[in-house]
C-alpha positions in Angstrom: 87.6 95.1 115.5 89.7 93.4 118.1 93.3 92.5 117.1 95.1 89.3 118.1 96.3 89.4 121.7 99.6 87.5 121.7 101.2 88.5 125.0 104.3 90.6 125.6 106.5 89.1 122.9 109.4 91.3 122.0 110.4 91.2 118.3 113.6 89.4 117.5 116.5 91.4 116.0 118.0 90.4 112.6 121.8 90.4 113.1 124.0 88.2 110.9 122.4 84.9 110.1 118.8 84.8 111.1 117.5 81.7 113.0 114.1 80.7 111.7 111.4 80.8 114.4 107.8 79.7 114.9 105.3 80.5 117.6 103.4 78.0 119.8 100.6 78.7 122.2 101.1 78.4 125.9 98.9 79.5 128.8 96.8 81.7 126.5 99.9 83.5 125.0 102.7 82.6 122.6 106.3 81.7 122.8 109.0 81.7 120.2 110.4 78.2 119.4 112.9 76.8 116.9 112.5 75.7 113.3 109.6 73.6 112.4 107.0 72.9 109.7 104.4 70.5 108.3 104.8 67.8 105.7 107.5 68.4 103.2 108.8 71.3 105.2 105.9 73.6 104.6 104.8 75.9 107.5 101.8 74.3 109.2 99.7 77.5 108.8 99.7 77.2 104.9 96.6 75.8 103.3 96.8 72.1 102.5 96.4 73.1 98.8 100.1 73.9 98.8 100.6 70.2 98.1 98.9 70.6 94.7 101.5 73.2 93.5 104.2 71.8 91.2 106.3 75.0 90.6 109.6 74.2 92.4 110.2 78.0 93.0 106.8 78.4 94.6 107.3 75.3 96.8 110.8 76.4 97.9 109.7 80.0 98.8 106.6 78.7 100.6 108.9 76.7 102.9 110.6 79.9 103.9 107.4 81.8 104.8 107.4 82.8 108.5 105.1 84.6 110.8 106.5 87.5 112.9 104.7 89.2 115.7 103.8 92.8 114.7 102.4 95.1 117.3 99.3 97.0 116.1 97.7 98.4 119.2 98.4 98.2 122.9 101.6 96.6 124.2 100.0 93.1 124.2 98.3 93.4 120.8 100.1 91.6 118.0 99.3 90.1 114.6 101.4 87.1 113.5 102.4 88.5 110.1 103.6 86.4 107.2 106.7 87.2 105.2 110.0 85.8 103.9 112.9 87.1 105.9 116.5 87.5 104.5 119.0 84.9 105.7 121.5 87.6 106.6 121.8 91.4 107.0 123.9 93.4 104.7 125.6 96.8 104.9 123.4 98.2 102.1 119.8 99.2 102.7 117.3 96.3 102.3 114.9 95.7 99.5 111.2 95.2 100.5 109.0 93.4 98.1 105.2 94.0 98.0 102.7 92.2 95.9 99.7 92.9 93.6 96.1 93.1 94.6 94.7 90.1 96.4 98.0 88.1 96.2 100.9 87.0 98.4 104.7 87.0 98.8 104.8 83.9 96.6 104.6 86.3 93.6 108.4 86.7 94.2 109.1 83.0 93.9 111.3 83.3 90.8 112.9 86.6 91.6 113.6 86.2 95.3 116.5 83.7 95.0 118.1 85.8 92.3 117.9 88.9 94.6 119.7 86.8 97.3 122.3 85.7 94.8 123.0 89.3 93.9 123.8 90.0 97.5 120.8 92.1 98.4 119.0 91.8 101.7 115.4 91.1 100.5 112.1 91.0 102.5 109.0 89.6 100.7 106.0 90.9 102.6 102.4 90.0 102.8 100.2 93.1 102.9 97.6 93.0 105.7 94.5 91.2 104.6 96.2 89.1 101.9 98.8 86.5 102.1 99.2 84.0 105.0 99.1 86.0 108.3 97.0 84.9 111.2 93.9 87.1 111.1 91.6 84.8 113.0 90.3 87.9 114.9 90.0 90.1 111.8 91.5 93.5 112.2 90.3 96.3 109.9 91.8 95.8 106.4 91.4 99.3 105.1 94.2 101.4 103.6 95.1 103.1 106.9 95.3 99.7 108.7 97.4 98.2 105.9 99.8 101.2 106.0 100.1 101.2 109.8 100.7 97.4 110.0 103.5 97.7 107.4 105.0 100.6 109.3 105.0 98.6 112.5 106.6 95.6 110.8 109.3 97.9 109.3 109.9 99.6 112.7 110.3 96.3 114.5 112.3 94.3 112.0 113.7 96.1 109.0 114.6 99.3 110.8 116.5 101.0 107.9 115.3 103.0 104.9 114.2 100.5 102.2 114.2 100.2 98.5 110.4 99.6 98.3 109.2 97.5 95.3 105.5 97.5 94.3 104.0 95.7 91.3 100.6 96.7 90.0 98.3 97.8 92.9 101.4 97.2 95.1 102.7 100.4 93.5 99.8 102.3 95.0 100.6 100.7 98.3 104.2 101.8 97.9 103.4 105.4 97.0 100.9 105.7 99.9 103.5 104.4 102.3 106.4 106.5 101.0 104.4 109.7 101.3 103.2 108.9 104.8 106.5 107.4 106.1 109.3 109.0 104.1 111.9 108.1 106.7 111.3 104.4 105.9 111.8 104.6 102.2 115.0 105.4 100.4 113.9 104.6 96.8 110.9 103.2 95.0 110.6 100.6 92.2 107.2 100.4 90.6 106.4 97.6 88.2 103.5 98.1 85.8 102.0 100.4 88.3 98.3 100.6 88.8 97.9 103.9 90.6 95.2 105.9 88.8 92.2 104.0 89.9 90.0 106.0 92.3 89.9 103.3 94.9 87.3 100.5 94.6 84.7 103.1 93.3 81.1 102.0 93.3 82.1 98.6 94.8 82.4 100.4 98.1 78.7 101.1 98.0 77.5 97.6 97.4 75.4 95.9 100.1 77.5 93.4 102.0 75.6 90.4 100.7 76.4 91.5 97.1 80.0 92.2 98.1 80.4 88.7 99.5 78.9 87.2 96.3 81.4 89.2 94.3 84.3 88.1 96.4 83.2 84.5 96.1 83.4 84.9 92.4 86.9 86.4 92.7 88.1 83.2 94.3 86.9 80.9 91.6 89.5 79.0 89.5 88.1 80.0 86.0 88.2 83.7 86.8 91.7 83.5 88.2 92.9 81.4 85.3 91.6 84.1 82.9 93.4 86.8 84.9 96.5 84.6 84.8 96.3 84.3 81.0 96.1 88.0 80.7 99.0 88.6 83.1 101.6 86.5 81.3 102.8 86.7 77.8 102.4 83.4 76.0 103.2 80.7 78.7 102.0 77.1 78.2 98.6 76.2 79.5 100.0 73.6 82.0 102.2 76.3 83.6 99.3 78.7 83.6 97.1 76.2 85.5 99.8 75.6 88.1 100.5 79.3 88.5 96.8 79.9 89.0 97.0 77.5 91.9 99.9 79.6 93.3 97.9 82.8 93.0 94.8 81.3 94.5 96.6 79.7 97.5 96.0 82.5 100.0 92.3 82.5 99.2 92.0 79.3 101.2 92.9 81.1 104.4 89.7 81.1 106.6 89.6 84.8 107.0 90.3 85.8 103.3 86.7 86.5 102.3 86.0 88.7 105.3 89.3 90.6 104.8 88.7 91.2 101.1 85.1 92.4 101.6 86.4 94.7 104.4 88.9 96.2 102.0 86.4 96.5 99.2 83.8 98.4 101.2 86.4 100.7 102.8 87.1 102.3 99.5 90.5 101.0 98.6 93.6 102.9 97.4 93.3 106.3 95.8 96.8 107.8 95.5 96.4 110.1 92.6 96.7 113.2 94.8 99.9 111.8 96.4 101.9 111.1 93.3 103.5 114.6 93.2 104.3 114.4 96.9 106.7 111.5 96.4 110.2 112.7 97.1 112.1 109.5 96.6 114.0 108.6 93.5 111.8 106.1 91.5 112.3 103.5 88.9 109.3 102.4 86.8 109.6 99.0 85.1 107.1 98.5 82.3 106.3 95.2 80.4 105.7 96.2 76.8 103.0 93.5 76.4 101.1 94.3 79.6 97.4 93.6 78.9 96.2 94.8 82.3 97.7 98.3 82.8 98.3 100.5 79.8 101.9 101.5 79.0 100.5 105.0 78.5 99.6 105.2 82.2 103.1 104.1 83.1 104.4 106.9 80.9 102.1 109.4 82.5 103.4 108.4 85.9 106.9 108.8 84.7 106.3 112.4 84.0 104.1 113.2 87.1 106.6 111.8 89.6 109.1 114.4 90.6 112.2 112.2 90.2 111.5 109.1 88.1 113.1 107.1 85.3 111.6 104.3 83.3 112.8 101.0 81.8 110.8 98.9 79.3 111.0 95.1 79.1 110.2 93.7 75.7 108.2 90.4 75.3 106.9 90.8 78.9 103.4 91.0 80.3 102.0 92.4 83.6 103.9 90.4 86.2 107.5 91.2 85.1 109.0 89.8 88.3 107.5 86.4 87.5 107.8 86.5 83.7 111.3 88.0 83.4 112.9 87.6 86.9 116.5 88.0 85.8 115.8 91.2 83.9 113.8 92.6 86.8 116.4 91.6 89.5 119.2 93.2 87.5 117.2 96.5 87.2 116.4 96.4 90.9 119.9 95.6 92.0 121.5 98.3 89.8 119.0 100.9 90.9 119.4 99.9 94.6 123.2 100.3 94.5 123.3 103.5 92.4 124.2 106.6 94.3 
C-alpha cells in the first residue's frame, strides 16, 4: 500500500536540549514549526477521549508525544511517527522503550519520568500500526514493515546502539529487531516476555469480515477492562477503569482497525527460532503474580538465551513497568550502566 508522501523533510538531529516540533501542511507537503498543541497542551492529533483520562502520569506523558518524519520508501516517502523524545542527549547509550501488543507509548507513563530522573536518555516509541502515528494512507503493518520502520526511526534519530526494552509481545519485537539489526542494539531488557506464541496462528486464516468482527470486539471496553484486571495485581476498580481508558486510547485512531486486521492476517510475530541467535546481553524481569504469561516461560527463555539473567518482582503482575515503576527503572538503569 502507498505510504504517506510528506516531501523532502530532513530529520532533525538531537543535540543537547531538543526543541519540540510539530508539522503543518503547506502546498501539499509539510514543514516543521515550533511548539504547539490542542486544549490543555495535548497534541492535536490525539483522540478527544484523552480528556476523559484522569491519571496525571498519562496526561503528562501524552502532552509530550510528538510525531517525527520517518522515511520508509523513496526519498519523499515518510510516515509521521509518534513517540516521546528525550529532552537531552547523554554520553551513555540511550534506552528505547517498546510496548505490549496493541498498545502505545503511554504504557511508560509512570516509569518514563523516573528514567529521566535517573539520568538516562529514554525514547518511548509507538510500534508501527499501534500508538498515535499518522497512518491515514495505511502502510503494511506486518512484522517486516514494523521492523523496517523502527530501524529507519533509529537510523534517523537515535543513531547509537540502544538498550532495547520490550514488555510482553514487545519482547518478541525486541528479539526480532536485535537479531536483524544487531548493530542497533547494545543490550536487551525483556519484561514478562511473550515470545513463544507461533504468530497469530489460525487467526491469520480468518476471512477478513470475521477478522474485522474480532478486532471490533478487541476494542470494546468490557474486554479491555477484563484484560486490565488480569494485568495488574490488586489495584482499585476506579484506577482500573481509568487505566482501561488509557490502554484503549489509541483504538480511537481512525486507521486502528485496518492496521490491526492487517497485522493479524499477516501472521504476526514468531521468534522462537531466533531466540538462540540473540547475541546481546539480556535482562529478563518477571512479575511473580503474572496471570497472562507463565513464569515458567520466562524461566525457559532465561536458559535458551545465550547470555541472560533474570530478576523477579514480588507482588507484581504482568505490566511491571506500570505496576512497580521504581523497581523496574532501578533494574533497567543498573543493567544499562553495567559494563
